[in-house]
N, C-alpha and C positions, 0 to 999 in steps of 0.2 A: 383572562387576561394573557397575553403573550409578552414574553421578555425578548427584548431586540438585543442581539449581541453586536451586530455590525461589524464592518470591516476596519475598525479603528485602529489603536496601537497594537492590538493583538494579532490582527489580519485574519481573525476567524469569523466565520459566519454560521448562522444557524442553518438547518436544512431547507428552511422556508426561504431564506435569504439566498442561499446558493441556488435554489431552484429558479428564483427570480433572475439571478445572475446568468443562469444557463438558458432560461427561457424555456423551462419545461416544468412540469408539475412537480409538487412536493412529493407525490407518490413514486414517480419516476426516480427522484433522488433517493427515497427510502429504499427503493428495491435495490439500487445500485450500492448504497451503503450495506444493505443486508448481505448483498452477494460479496462483499468485500472489494468491490470495484473502486470505491471511493474511500480513501483513509480518512479517519475521524480522530478526533482528541477528545478526552473527557473535559466536560464543562460542568458548571454548577448544577446541582441536582440531578447528576446521572445523564445530562443531555450529551448528545454527539455533537461536536462542533467540527466545521470543515474549514481547512485552509484552502481558499478558493485557488490560489496559484499551484499549490501542490496538487489539489484534485484535478484541475484542468491539465496539468502536466501528465499526470497518471492517465487522464482519458485521451491524452495525446493531442490536445488542442492548445495553441497559443493565442488566448484571447486578449485583446486590448480593450475589451468593453467595461466599462464602468458605469453603473446606474447613478447618474448625478441626481442628487436631491430625492434619493429613494427614501430617506428618513426625514421625519419632521424636525426642524431645528428646535433646539431647546428653548423653552420659554425664558424670557428675560426677567431678571428680578425686578421687583416693582419699582425700585429707586433708579435702576439703570435706564438710560435713554435708549429708545428702540433704535436700532441701525437703519440707516437709509437703504433704499432698494439697492443702489450702487455698491454700498459697503457689503451688503448681505451677498449679492450674486458674485462679488469679488472673493469673499470668504468662501463661498461653495466652489468656485473655480479652483481656487488655491488648494482646498481640501480634496478635490477631484484630482488634480495634478499630483498631489502628494500620494494619494491612493494609487494612482496609476504607476507611478515611479516605484512604490513599494511593491506592487504586483510584478512589474517587469524585473526589479532586482531579485524577487523570490523565483521567478521563472528562470532567470540567468543562473542563479545559484543551483536550482535543480538540474538544469542541464549540464553544468560544470561537473555536478556530483554524479552525474550518469556517465559522463566522458570518462572520469576517473575511476569509475567502477564502484562507487560507494552506493549508487542507486540502480536497481535492476528492475526492468518491467515486470509487473506482476505475472504477466502471461509466461515470460520465461521461467520464472520460478515455480509457477504452477506446472508447466511442462516438465521441468527438471525433477519436481518431487513426484510427478506421475512416473516418470522413468525409473526412479530409485524405488518407487513402491512395487513396479513391475518386477525389477530385479529382485527385491526382497521376497516377493511372493513365489517367483521361480525357484529361489533356493529353498524356501519352506516347502515347496511342493516337491522338490527333489530329496527331502529328508527320508521319506520311506525307502528310497533306493539304498539307503545305508543299512537296511536290515540285516543283510548278509554279512557285512563287515561287522555289525554289532554282535551278531550270533558267534560269528568266529572269535572275535575279540573276547567275548564272554567265556567260551569254551577254554581259551588259551590262558586268560589272565583275571577272569572273573569280572567283578564290578570296576576294578581299576582299569581294565582293557576297554570296557564299553565307555567309561569316562574319557579316556584317551581319544576314541574315535569320535565322540560327541564334541570333544574340545576341537579336534581337527575340523569336523564339520562347521562348527561355529567360526573358526578362523576363515575358512574357505568363504562362508556367506558374507563375513564382515569385509574380507578383501574385495569380494565381488562388489558390494555396496560401495566401498571406498572408491574402486576403480571407475565405478558408474557415476559416482559424485564427481570425480576430477573431469570425466568426460562431458558432463553436463554443464560444468563451469566453463569449458572451453567453447569457442564457437563451433557449431555443428558443421562439419565439412561437407556432409552430404547436402544439408539445406543450402549452403554457400555455392555448391557447384551446380544446382538446379537452375 
């Protein structure tokens, strides 16, 4: 038995529902979630839930599609009168419009947050982290070049001299990483000029 989350008051969907929303297979959504391309939120029982507007925004699409009537309407209580066809279609349309407005509001909020710098595209973050990792690895790879400095420091001052050289190397590495982090936070001039 599968539990339906729906895009009700919480605005969250299961992976199956989001796959239907996107018109793709559940496996495709599962792969994107596993790769970190679609953000998820924890749900009941360890399930990963998806905010459709946020996921569409992250994937770069502004979709205004909503599957009207994708869920079965709840069964009426035995004593309650059954709604007429006109009432039920009117309620479905009102619900669909409400969901569409929630979706549009969420998309507008995400676009605003991106404009003011609160939301950064994951590809930009990934590239920045790769650059920082490259700088860090270069710094680590250059540590053996400090061997002569360490030997000289040991001959002059013993362990205290070695410690000073290592502290200096650590400061240089931290400064290099810090400088690179600032560069990746600013727009890349080389990319803009191309």
